[in-house]
C-alpha positions in Angstrom: -78.9 -37.1 -33.6 -77.5 -33.7 -34.3 -73.7 -33.6 -33.7 -72.2 -30.3 -32.8 -68.5 -30.2 -31.9 -67.6 -27.6 -29.3 -64.2 -26.3 -28.3 -63.0 -25.6 -24.8 -59.5 -24.0 -25.3 -58.9 -23.5 -21.6 -59.7 -27.2 -20.9 -57.8 -28.1 -24.1 -60.5 -30.3 -25.4 -63.1 -30.6 -28.2 -66.3 -32.3 -27.3 -69.8 -33.4 -28.4 -72.6 -33.4 -25.9 -74.4 -36.7 -25.8 -77.3 -36.1 -23.4 -75.8 -36.2 -20.0 -72.4 -37.5 -21.3 -69.7 -36.2 -23.6 -67.5 -37.6 -26.3 -64.1 -35.8 -25.8 -60.9 -35.3 -27.8 -58.3 -34.1 -25.3 -55.1 -32.4 -26.4 -52.1 -30.4 -25.0 -51.0 -27.3 -27.0 -47.4 -26.1 -27.0 -46.0 -23.7 -29.7 -48.8 -24.2 -32.3 -48.7 -28.0 -31.9 -51.6 -30.0 -30.5 -50.6 -33.3 -28.9 -53.8 -35.3 -29.2 -53.5 -37.7 -26.3 -57.1 -39.1 -25.9 -60.4 -39.6 -27.7 -63.2 -40.9 -25.5 -66.7 -41.9 -26.6 -69.0 -43.2 -23.9 -69.6 -47.0 -24.4 -73.3 -46.7 -25.3 -72.4 -44.3 -28.2 -69.6 -46.3 -29.7 -69.8 -47.7 -33.2 -71.7 -44.7 -34.5 -68.8 -42.8 -36.1 -68.7 -40.2 -33.3 -64.9 -40.5 -32.7 -64.3 -40.1 -36.4 -66.5 -37.0 -36.7 -64.9 -35.4 -33.7 -61.4 -36.1 -34.9 -62.2 -35.0 -38.4 -63.4 -31.7 -37.1 -60.3 -31.2 -35.0 -58.0 -31.9 -38.0 -60.0 -29.4 -40.1 -59.7 -26.7 -37.5 -55.9 -27.4 -37.1 -55.5 -27.1 -40.9 -57.4 -23.7 -40.9 -55.2 -22.4 -38.1 -51.9 -23.7 -39.3 -51.5 -26.0 -36.3 -49.4 -29.2 -36.4 -50.5 -32.4 -34.6 -48.7 -35.1 -32.7 -51.1 -38.2 -32.7 -50.3 -39.7 -29.3 -53.7 -41.3 -29.0 -53.8 -44.8 -30.4 -57.2 -44.2 -32.1 -55.9 -41.2 -34.0 -52.5 -42.7 -34.8 -53.6 -46.2 -35.8 -57.2 -45.9 -37.1 -58.1 -42.3 -38.1 -54.9 -41.5 -39.9 -54.9 -44.8 -41.8 -58.3 -43.8 -43.2 -57.6 -40.1 -43.6 -54.3 -39.8 -45.4 -55.2 -36.3 -46.5 -54.1 -35.1 -43.1 -50.5 -36.5 -43.1 -49.1 -33.1 -43.9 -50.3 -31.9 -40.4 -48.4 -34.5 -38.5 -45.4 -33.1 -36.5 -42.5 -35.5 -36.8 -41.1 -36.1 -33.3 
């Protein structure tokens, strides 16, 4: 399956189209800070690394743009960042 991450800045989300469904990373942006509050992967697509690929893409975009991240979402805070320590410098201390 080809995975293409798309960005909807108005809707404040990054997403991957999965047939008729979407995997979504939702955020709120204020003053060059993205508060990532939700990562959702439809149940039938879980366990395939889609959440990680989506989140990895978002952190790479944030790094390119000089954006800080508040990892409110439990997946990002407790799983993704434990595995990807290379992004600790992007975390906004709150």
